[in-house]
DRENDRENMAR-867890 format. One record per residue: residue in three letters; x, z, y of N, C-alpha, C, O in turn. Coordinates in steps of 0.2 Angstrom, whole numbers, plus 2048, in hexadecimal, padded with zeros to 3 digits. Each point is the difference from the previous one (the first is absolute). Layout:
! DRENDRENMAR-867890
ALAXZYXZYXZYXZY ...
END
This chain:
! DRENDRENMAR-867890
MET5195B74337FE7FA7FC7FF7FE7FB8018047FC THR7FD7F68017FC7FF7F88087FD7FE8057FF803 HIS7FA8017F78077FE7FB8048028058047FB800 LEU7FE8088038078048018037FF7FD8057FE803 PRO7FC8037F58087FD7FD8007F87FE8067FE7FE PHE7F77FF8038027F98038037FF8068057FB800 PHE7F98088068068018058048028018047FE804 LEU7FD8087F98068037FD8067FD7FC806800801 ALA7F77FB7FB8077FC7FC8017FC8048067FE800 SER7F68008038027FB8058078018048057FC801 PHE7F88098018058048078058027FB8057FF802 ALA7FB8037FA8078027FC8027FA7FE8038017FB TRP7FD7F98068037FB7F98017FD80A7FE806802 ASN8027F98028017FD8068038048018057FF7FD TYR7FC8078058068068028077FD7FD8047FE804 GLY7FC8017F48067FD7FC8007F78028057FD7FE LEU7F68018058037F88038038008058057FC800 GLY7FA80980580080180780A8018008057FE803 MET7FA8077F880A8048008047FA7FA8068007FF THR7F77FB7FE8037FC7FF8017FA8048047FC7FE TYR7FA8028078007FD8098068028028047FC802 VAL7FD80A7FF8068027FF8078007FE8047FD802 VAL7FC8067F98078037FA7FF7FA7FD8058017FC VAL7F97FA8028017FA7FA8077FB8048068007FF PRO7F57FF8058077FD8058058028038057FD801 LEU7F980A80180B8028028028037FA8058037FF TYR7F87FC7FC8038057FB8017F77FB8048007FB ALA7FA7FB8078067FB7FD8047FC8078037FB800 HIS7FC8088058057FD8078078047FB8047FD7FD SER7FB80B8048058047FE8038007FB8058047FF GLN7F97F67FB8037FE7FA8037FA8028027FC7FB GLY7FF80280D8047FA8017FD7F97FF8037FB800 LEU7F68057FF7FD7FA7FC8007FB808800803806 SER7FF7F77FA8027FD8067F77FD8027FC8007FB GLY8027FE80A7FB7FE8027FA7FC7FB7FB8027FE THR8097F87FF7FC7FB7FD7FF8047F77FC7FE7FC GLU80B8088057FD8037F77FB8068027FD8027FB ILE80280180B7FC8028027F87FF8017FA8027FE GLY8097F78057F77FB8017FD7FF7F77FB8007FE THR80B7FE7FF7FE7FE7FB7FC8067F87FC7FF7FC LEU8098088097FD8067F97F78018047FD8037FC PHE8007FB80A7FB8028017FB7FA7FE7FA8027FF SER8087F78017FB7FA8007FE7FF7F97FA8027FE ILE80D7FC7FE8027FC7F87FB8097FD7FA7FE802 PRO8058057FD7FB8067FC7F97FE8017FC8007FB VAL8027FC80C7F87FF8018007FA7FB7FB8017FC LEU8077FB8037FF7FD7FB7FD8047F97FA7FF7FE GLY8098067FF7FC8057FE7FA7FF8007FC7FD7FD GLN80380880A7FA8048047FB7FB8017FB802803 ILE8057F67FD7FC7FC8017FC8017F87FA802800 ALA8097FC7FD7FD8007FA7FE8067FC7FB7FE7FD VAL8068078027FE8058017F88038047FC8047FE ASN8057F88087FC8028077F97FD7FD7FB804801 LEU8057F47FA7FA7FB7FF7FF8057F87FA8027FE ILE80B8007FF7FD8057F97FD8068047FB8027FD GLY8088028087FD8058027F97FF7FE7FB8017FC GLY8057FB80A7F98028037F97FC7FB7FA801801 ALA8097FC7FC7FA7FC7FA8018087FC7FC804801 TYR8077FE7FC7FE8067FC7FE8038027FC8037FC THR80380080D7FC8048027F98008017FD804801 ASP8027F67FE7FC7FB7FD7FB8027FB7FA802800 ARG80B7FE7FB7FE8047FA8028057FD7FD8017FB ILE8058028068038098007FB8058047FC8047FE GLY8057F98098018048068048018048058017FD GLY7FC800809806804801805805800806800801 ARG7F58057FC8048067FF8058007FC804805802 LEU7FF7F97FA8047FE7FC8067FB804806802801 ILE7F87FB8008047FB805803805803806802800 VAL7F68028048038068058048047FD804802804 LEU7FC7FF7F78058057FC8077FC7FE806801801 ALA7F77FB7FC8087FC7FD8057FE808806801800 SER7F77FD8048067FF806801807801806801802 ALA7F68047FE8068098028058007FC805802803 TRP7FB7FC7F68058027FC8077FA803805800802 LEU7F77FA7FD8067FA802806803808806800802 MET7F48038018068048068038057FF806801803 LEU7F98037F98038067FF8077FC7FB806801801 LEU7F87FB7FA8077FB7FD803800804805803800 ALA7FA7F88068027FB8048068088028068007FF ALA7F68068058058038028038027FB8067FD801 LEU7FA8057FA8068077FA8067F6801806800802 GLU7F77FD7FC8067F77FF8038008078067FE800 PHE7F78048058058008058078048048057FF803 ILE7F78087F98068038008068017FF804802803 PHE7FB7F97F68067FF7FB8057F88018057FE7FE ALA7F57FE8078017FA802808800803802805804 ARG8037F57FA8067FE8038007F97FF8017FD7FB GLY7FE80080B8037F98027FA7F98007FA801801 PHE8087FA7FE7F87FD8007FB7FF7FB7FB7FF802 TRP8068027F77FD7FE7FD7FA8087FE7FB8007FD MET8098058047FC8057FF7FC8028047FB8037FE LEU8087FB80B7FA8008037FA7FE8017FA802802 PHE80A7F67FA7FC7FC7FC7F78027FE7FB7FF802 ALA8098037F87FC8047FA7F98078057FA8017FF GLY80A8028047FC8048047FB7FE8047FA8027FF GLN8087F88067FD7FE8037FA7FB7FD7FA7FF803 LEU8077FF7F87FB7FD7FC7FB8047FB7FB7FD7FE LEU8068078017FB8097FF7FB8018077FA801800 MET80B7FE8077FA8038047FB7FA8017FA801801 VAL80A7F97FF7FB7F98027FB8007FB7FC7FC802 LEU8038067F87FB7FF7FA7FC8068027FA8007FE SER80B8058057F98058017FB7FF8067FA802800 ARG8087FA8057FE7FC8077FA7FC7FD7FA802801 ALA8087F97FA7FA7FA7FF7FB8047FA7FB7FF7FE ALA8098088027F88037FA7FD8048067FA8007FF PHE8078028067FE8058037FA7FE8037FA8027FF TRP8097F78077F87FE8067FC7FE7FC7FC805800 PRO8037F57FC7FC7FD7FE7FA8067FD7FB800803 ALA8078047F97FD8077FF7FC8048057FB802801 THR80A7FE8017FC8078067FD7FE8077FD803805 TRP8037F57FB7FA7FD8037FA8007FD7FB801803 SER8057FC7F77FB7FE7FE7FC8068007FB800803 LEU8088057F87FF8098017FB8008057FA8017FE ALA80A80080A7FD8038047FA7FA8047FB802804 SER8047F77FA7FB7FD8027F87FF7FC7FB7FE801 GLU8098087F87FB8037FB7FC8068047FA8007FF LEU80A8048067FE8068017F67FF8037FD7FC802 PRO8028097FD7FB8048057FE7FF806805801804 GLY7F87FD7FF7FF7FD8078037F88038027FB7FD ALA7FD80880B8027F88038087FF7FD8058047FF ARG7FB7F57FF8087FD7FC8068008068068007FF SER7F67FF8098047FF802806808805806801802 VAL7F28067FD8048068008058017F9806803801 GLN7F97FD7FA8048007F98057FD802804803804 MET7FE7F67FC8057FA8008028078078038057FF GLY7FC7FB806803804805802805800805801804 ARG7F98047F78048068008067FD7FB806801801 LEU7F97FC7F98047FF7FD8077FC8028047FF7FC ASN7FC7FF8098047FB804804806804806800800 ALA7F58058038028068048048057FB805803802 VAL7F97FD7F98048057FF8077FB7FB8068027FF THR7F97F97FE8067FC8008058028048058037FE ASN7FA7FD809806800807801806800806801803 LEU7F78037FB8028088028018027FC801806800 GLY8007F77F98088027FB8077FC8018058037FE GLN7FB7F78048037FE8028048008048067FD800 ILE7F58068068038048078048087FD805801802 ALA7F98017FB8038067FD8068007FC8048057FF GLY7FA7F57FC8067FE7FC8067FD8038068027FE THR7F97F98078087FF8048008028058057FF803 GLY7F78068018038058048038047FD8067FF801 SER7FA8057FC8018047FA8098007FE805804801 CYS7FA7F77FA8047FA7FC8088018048058027FD GLY7FC7FD80A8067FF804803807801806800800 PHE7F58068038038057FE8038037FA8058037FF ILE7F77FD7FB8018017F98057FE7FE8038037FB LEU8017F68068047FD7FE8098008078057FE7FF ALA7F88058068058028058038097FF805803802 ILE7F68007F98008088008067FF7F8806801800 ALA7F57FD7FA8018017FA8037F97FC8018007FA GLY8007FA80B8027F97FC7FB7FF7FC7FB8047FF PHE8067F77FE7FF7FA7F97FB8037FE7FA802801 THR80E8007F77FB8067FB7FA8028027FB7FE7FD ALA8058068087FB8048007F77FF8037FB8027FF THR8097F78047F97FB8047FD7FE7FD7FA800802 PHE8097FB7F47FB7FD7FD7FE8077FD7FA802801 LEU80A8047FC7FA8047FD7FA8018047FA8017FE VAL8078008097FA8018037F97FB7FE7FA8007FE LEU80B7FA8027FC7FA8007FC7FF7F87FB7FE800 ALA8088057F97FF8027FD7FA8047FF7FD7FF7FB ALA80380680B7FA8057FF7FA7FE8027FB8027FF ALA8057F88067FC7FE8017FC7FC7FD7F9800801 GLY80B7FD7FB7FD7FB7F87FB8037FD7FA7FE7FD PHE80A8088037FC8067F97FB8038057FC8027FC ALA8028008087FB8028057FA7F98017FA802801 ALA8087F78007FC7FD8007FC7FE7F97FA7FF7FF TRP80B8037FC7FB8017F77FD8058027FA7FF801 GLY8088077FF7FB8048017F98008047FB8037FF PHE8067F98067F78028027FE7F97FD7FA8007FE GLY80B7FA8017FB7FB7FC7FC8017F97FE7FC7FC LEU80280C8037FC8017FA7F98018047FB8007FD GLY8068028097F78018017FD7FB8037FA801801 THR80A7F88007FD7FA8037FB7FE7FC7FF8017FA PRO7FD7FD80A7F87FC7FC8077F77FB8057FD801 ARG7F48057F98047FB7FD7FE7F98038037FB7FC GLY7FA8028087FE7F98037FA7FD7FB7FD8037FA VAL8017F88087FA7FE7FD8047F87FB8057FC801 ARG7F78067F98057FB7FD7FD7FE7FC7FB8037FE SER8077F47FF7FB7FC8008047FD7FA8057FD800 PRO7F98057FA8048017F87FC7FA7FC8008007FA SER7FF7FA80A7FC7FB7FC8047FE7F98067FF801 ALA7F97FF7F98007FE7FC8027FA7FF8057FF7FC GLY7F77FC8088017FA7FF8067FB8058027FA800 ALA80080B8058027FF8058078017FE8018027FB GLY8057FC8088068008008048048077FF7FF806 VAL8058067F78018048088017FE804800803805 PHE8027F47FC8027FF8067FB7F88018027FA802 SER7F88097FB7FA7FA8057FE8018057FB7FD802 HIS8078098017FB8008098047FC8027FD7FD805 PHE80A8007FB8037FD8068007FB8008047FE804 GLY7F77FB7F87FF7FB7FF7FA7FF8068017FC804 ALA7FB8087FC7FB7FF8058038038067FC7FE804 LEU8088068008008028048067FC804800800806 LEU8037FC7F58077FB8017FF7FA8058037FE804 ARG7F48007F97FB7FB8037FE8038077FC7FC803 MET8068097FF7FD802809804800805804805801 PRO7FC7F68038067FE8057FE8078038047FE804 ILE7FB8097FD7FE8048028068057FF803804805 ILE7FF7FC7F48068047FD8077FE801805804800 TYR7FA7F58028077FF801803800806806800801 TYR7F48008068008038068038077FF805801803 ALA7F78057F98018058018088047FD802806800 VAL8027F57FE8048017FB8047FD8048068017FF THR7F97FC8058057FC8087FF808805805803801 CYS7F58008018018058028048087FD802805803 ALA7FE7F87F78038077FC8098008008038057FE TYR7FE7F3803806800801803802807805803802 LEU7F77FB8018058018097FD8097FF805803803 SER7F68047FB7FE8048008068057FC802806802 ALA8017F67F98068017FE8078018008048037FD LEU7FC7F68098078008028048058028068007FE PRO7F78068098028058018038057FB805804801 PHE7F77FC7F88038047F98057FD801804801805 SER7FC7FB7F78067FC8018078018018058017FD LEU7F97FF80C8068008038018097FE8038017FA SER7FC8048087FE8067FE8068037FB805803800 MET7F77FA7F98068007FA8048018018038037FC SER7FF7F780A8087FB7FF8058008038058037FF PHE7F67FA8068067FF8077FE8038078017FE805 TYR7F98097FA801803807804802801804800805 PRO7FD8067F58058057FF8097FC804803802804 LEU7FD7F97F78067FD8038017FD8078067FF802 LEU7F48008018027FF8068008058048037FF806 LEU7FC8067F97FF8058038058047FE7FF805802 LYS8077FC7FB8058017FE8057FB803806802801 HIS7F97F88008037FC805802803805806802802 TYR7F38018007FF803808803807801801803806 ASP8027FF7F48058088017F9806800801806801 TYR7F97F77FD7FF8047FD7FE8057FA7FF7FD7FB GLY8018098048028067F97F97FE7FD7FC7FE803 GLU8058047F67FB7FF7F97F98068047FA8007FF ASP80A8048057F98058027FC7FC8067FA801800 ALA80A7FA8067FD7FE8047FB7FB7FB7FA801801 SER8097FA7FC7FE7FC7FC7F97FE7FD7FC7FB800 GLY80580C7FD7FA8027FB7F88008057FB7FD7FE VAL8058078087FC8018058007FA8057FC801805 LEU8077FA7FC7FF7FA8047FD7FB7F97FC7FB802 ILE8058067F97FB7FA7FC7FA8047FC7FC7FD7FD ALA80580A8057F88037FF7FC7FD8047FB7FD7FD LEU80580380A7FD7FC8067FA7FA7FE7FB7FE803 ARG8097FF7F77FD7FA8007F98027FC7FB7FD801 ALA8058077FA7FA8047FC7FB8038067FA7FF800 VAL8098058057FD8038047FA7FA8057FA800802 GLY80B7FE7FE7FC7F98047FA7FA7FD7FC7FC802 ALA8068067F57FC7FF7FF7FA8047FC7FC7FC7FE ILE8048098027F98058007FC8008087FA800801 SER80A7FF8047FD7FF8057FD7F98017FE7FE805 ALA8017FD7F67FD7F97FF7F88017FD7FC7FB7FF GLY80380B7FE7FB8057FE7FB8008077FA8007FF LEU8088018077FB8038037FC7F88047FB800802 LEU80B7FA7FC7FD7FA8027F97FD7FC7FC7FC801 ALA8048087F87FE7FD7FC7F97FF7FE7FF7FB7FD ALA7FC80B8097F97FE8048007F98027FC7FC7FD ARG8088028078017FA8047FD7FB7FA7FA7FF800 PHE80B7FF7FC8017FD7F97FA7FE7FC7FD7FB7FE VAL80180B8017FA8017F87FB7FC8087FD7FC7FD LYS8028058087FA7FB8048017F98007FA7FD800 THR80C8008018027FC8007FF7FA7F97FE7FB7FF GLY80480A7FD8007FC7F78077FE7FD805801803 PRO7FA7FC7F98067FE7FE8047FA8018067FF800 ALA7F47FD8028017F98078038018088027FC805 SER7FF80A7FB8038018068067FE8028057FF7FD LEU7FD80180B8077FF8018068047FF8067FE802 TRP7F88097FC8058087FF8067FB7FC805800804 PRO7FA7FD7F780A7FE7FF8027FA8038057FE7FD VAL7F97FF8078057FD8078008068047FE7FC805 TYR8028077FD8018048038038057FE804802804 SER7FB8017F58078067FE8037FC7FE805801803 GLY7FD7F97F98067FC8008057FF806806801800 ILE7F67FD8058057FF8078028067FE8058017FC ALA7F88058078048058008068037FB804803802 VAL7FA7FC7F88058017FC8077FA802806803801 ALA7FA7F67FE8057FB8028038028068068007FF VAL7F6804809805800802804808801805802802 ALA7F68017FB8058087FF8087FF7FC805804801 VAL7FA7F77F98048007FB8057FB8048068027FE GLY7FB7F98058037FC8048038038078067FF801 ALA7F6804801803803806806805800804801804 LEU7FA8047F58028057FF80B7FF803804804804 PRO7FD7F87FA8088008008027FF806806800800 TRP7F67FF8068017FE805802809805804801805 PHE7F98047F78018068028038057FB7FF7FF7F9 ASP80580580A8028057FB8018088018038037FC ASP7F77FE80A8018078037F68027FA7FC7FD7FD ALA8058098057F98037FA7FC8008027FB8007FC ILE80380080C7FB7FF8017FC7F98007FA7FF7FE MET8097FD8047FF7F77FE7FE7FF7F97FB7FD7FF ILE80A8067FC8017FE7FB7F88067FB7FE7FE7FA SER8018068087FB8027FF7FA8008027FC8037FD VAL8037F98077FB7FC8047FD7FA7FB7FB8007FE LEU80B7FB8017FF7FC7FC7FE8027F77FC7FD7FD MET8088078017FD8037FC7FA8027FD7FD7FF7FB LEU80280680A7F77FF8007FA7F98017FC7FE7FD LEU8077FF8097FD7F87FD7FE7FF7FC7FA8007FE VAL80C7FE7FE8007FC7FA7FC8067F97FC7FF7FB GLY8068068067F88047FA7FA7FF8047FA8007FD LEU8057FE8097F88008027FE7F97FB7FC8007FC GLY8097FA8087FF7FC7FC7FE7FD7FA7FB7FD7FE SER80A8057FF7FF8037F87FB8017FC7FE7FF7FA GLY80180780C7FA8057FB7F97FC8027FB7FF7FD LEU80680080A7F97FB8008027FB7FC7FA7FE7FE MET80A7FE7FF7FF7F97FD7FF8047F87FC7FD7FC THR8078098027FF8017F87F88008007FD7FD7FC LEU8018098097F98027FD7FB7F98027FA8007FE TYR8087FC8067FC7F98028017FC7F87FB7FD7FF PHE80A8037FB8027FB7FB7FC8037FC7FF7FD7FB GLN7FF80C8047FE8057FB7F77FC8007FE7FD7FC MET80080680C7FB7FD8007FB7FB7FD7FB8007FE THR8097FB8037FD7F88018037FF7F97FB8027FC ILE8097FD8018008017F77F88047FD7FC7FE7FD SER8048098067FC8057FC7F97FC8027FC7FF7FC GLU8037FE80B7F97FC8018027FB7FC7FA8007FD ALA8087FB8018027FA7FB7FE8007FA7FF7FA7FE SER80180E7FE8018007F97FA8057FF7FD803804 SER8017FD7F37FC8047FF8048087FF806800802 VAL7F88037FD8028077FD8037FF7F68038047FC GLN7FC7F88038017FD7F98077FD8008048007FB GLN7FD7FE80C8067F98008068068068057FE800 ARG7F98078028058038058048017FF805800804 GLY7FD8017F58088037FE8037FA800806800803 SER7F87FA7FB8047F88017FF7FE8078067FF802 ALA7F67FF8037FF7FE8068048058058017FE806 MET80180A7F88058048058097FD7FC805801803 ALA7FC7FD7F88047FE7FA8037FB8068067FF802 LEU7F27FB7FE8067FC8048008008078037FA802 GLY7FB8088018028038058078048028047FF805 GLY7FD8057F68088028018037FE7FC8048047FD LEU7FC7F38008077FC8018007FE8078057FD802 GLY7F68048038058018068058018038047FD804 TRP7FA80B7FB8058047FE8078017FE805803801 GLY7F87F97F88078007FC8037F8803806801801 ILE7F87FB8008057FA8038048028068057FD801 SER7F88088038038058058058028008047FF804 HIS7FB8057F58068058008067FC7F98068017FF LEU7F87FC7FF8047F87FF8047FC805806800800 SER7F77FE8048027FC8048048048088067FE802 THR7F88058008038038068078038008057FE803 PRO7FB8077F88088038008057FA7FB807800801 LEU7F77FC7FB8057FA7FE8037FB8078057FD800 VAL7F58038058017FB8058048048058067FE801 MET7F780A8038068028048068027FF804802804 GLY7FD7FF7F38078017FD8067F88028057FF802 PHE7F77FE7FA8037F98038027FE8088057FD802 LEU7F68048018007FF80A8058048018057FE803 ALA7FB80B7FA8058048028097FE800805800804 ASP7F98007F58097FD7FE8007FB804805802805 ARG7F87F77FC8017FD8038017FE8098057FD803 TYR7F58067FF800800808801807803800800806 GLY7FF8077F67FD8048017FB8048017FB7FE802 ILE8058087FC7FA8048007FC7FF8077FA8007FE LEU8087FF8097F97FE8057FD7FB8007FA800802 ALA80B7FB7FC7FE7FA8007F97FF7F97FB7FD800 GLY8088067FC7FA8017FA7FA8018037FC7FF7FC PHE8028048077FB8048017FD7FE8087FD804803 HIS8057F57FE7FE7FB8047FE7FD7FC7F9801801 VAL8097FB7FA7FD7FA7FD7FA8057FD7FA7FE801 LEU8078067FC7FA8047FC7FC8018037FA8007FD GLY80580180B7FA7FF8057FE7FA8027FB7FF804 GLY8087FD7F97FE7F88037FD7FD7FD7FD7FB802 PHE8038077F67FF7FF7FA7F88018007FB7FD800 ALA80580B8017FB8038007F97FF8047FA8017FF LEU8097FB8087FA7FD8037FF7FA7FE7FA7FE800 ALA80B7FF7FD7FD7F97FD7FB8017FB7FB7FD800 CYS8058087F97FA8057FE7FB7FF8047FC7FB7FF VAL80180B8067FD7FF8077FB7F97FE7FA7FF7FD GLY80A7FC8067FE7F88027FA8007F87FA801800 ALA80D7FE7FB7FA7FF7F97FB8038007FB7FD800 ILE8058097FF7FC8077FF7F87FA8077FC7FC7FE ALA8048058087FD7FD8057FE7F97FB7FA8007FD LEU8097FC8037FC7F87FE7FE8007F87FF7FB7FC ALA80180B8037FD8007F57F88038017FB8007FD ARG80680480C7FA8018007F88007FC7FC8027FC PRO8047F780B7FA7FB7FD8017FF7FA7FA8037FE ARG8087FC7FD7FF7FC7FB7FE8087F97FB8007FC ALA80A8058057FC8087FE7FB8028007FC8027FC PHE8037FC80C7F88038027FC7FA8027FD801806 ALA8017F97F57FE7FB8037F98007FF7FD7FB801 HIS7FE80B7FD7F98037FF7FF8048047FA802801 THR80A8028028028078047FD7FD8088007F9800 ARG7FE8098058028008078058028047FE804804 LEU8077FB7FD8098008017FF8038087FD7FD804 GLY8048097FC800804804806801805800805805 
END
């Protein structure tokens, strides 16, 4: 595969991200944090992610995505080392803030770089998403075993190693297209993009695609702990979301034929809503596995959909800024979902929280369906 270092860097970084889905919420829980505190821990730092996401996207256009990817790898490494010494809410908050900033830098840069690789854009984006989810499967699946065998400190050291590996592979990634226009400001592309209705439509799709990610890194591990699953079993079950996301690539050919104006976001959004809302009805491993695969399939299709929609709607010179705007949907999900789930878990119980969130996801599907005509006013809807 050409540009192998780029995909290896993405794998290593996502391996580390997958580990955080299991170890960080359980680490916070082990220190006695309440549901509201855990929700705050995962949501408030996202305010910084939203700002850095836009800055990172703008600078991706200006200096290329490679430097942004390298910076995100170092932020992951520093976050892991900080977690080793973190005691109490505020030290955990500092480590989570570093991890959130790493996410904010990484996503728009890699999405933009993948869209610029030679070959069919859908194929390259599909490869990136497959590598992303393979890394998260490996990270989430192995983290539970590492944690059960060696404890939190060793687990965070492995996380630091993943960040270092991502940096090493990142040195060989392509620089990406740069547009260092002397007369234009760093954020000059945002004005034109924000006047396009299709961007707001894509941001809404991105929000719904990120909702399972938000739950994976916060309350999925706590729900499984509520059902008395151990760390090793929880890691494997949560990894099934990424397995479902990889299988979304099998349906990508159908999406490419129908185009961005297709009804795929409605179908995949319904799958996400049903899988999230129905999960509290089942505590056996088989049904949990099925629902985790379903939520991964739905969110994987939605992720590819919004990436392709934004790529088609933007020029290569403004691709980083456009992907950053799409990343706002992820940022909003990571900000709101843990905070709302933390409040609902403390007030009504964690099971009720998942029911409410599933209903809200279904409402988002309705909003997406209503927004389609305006977003594709000049395109024949499929």
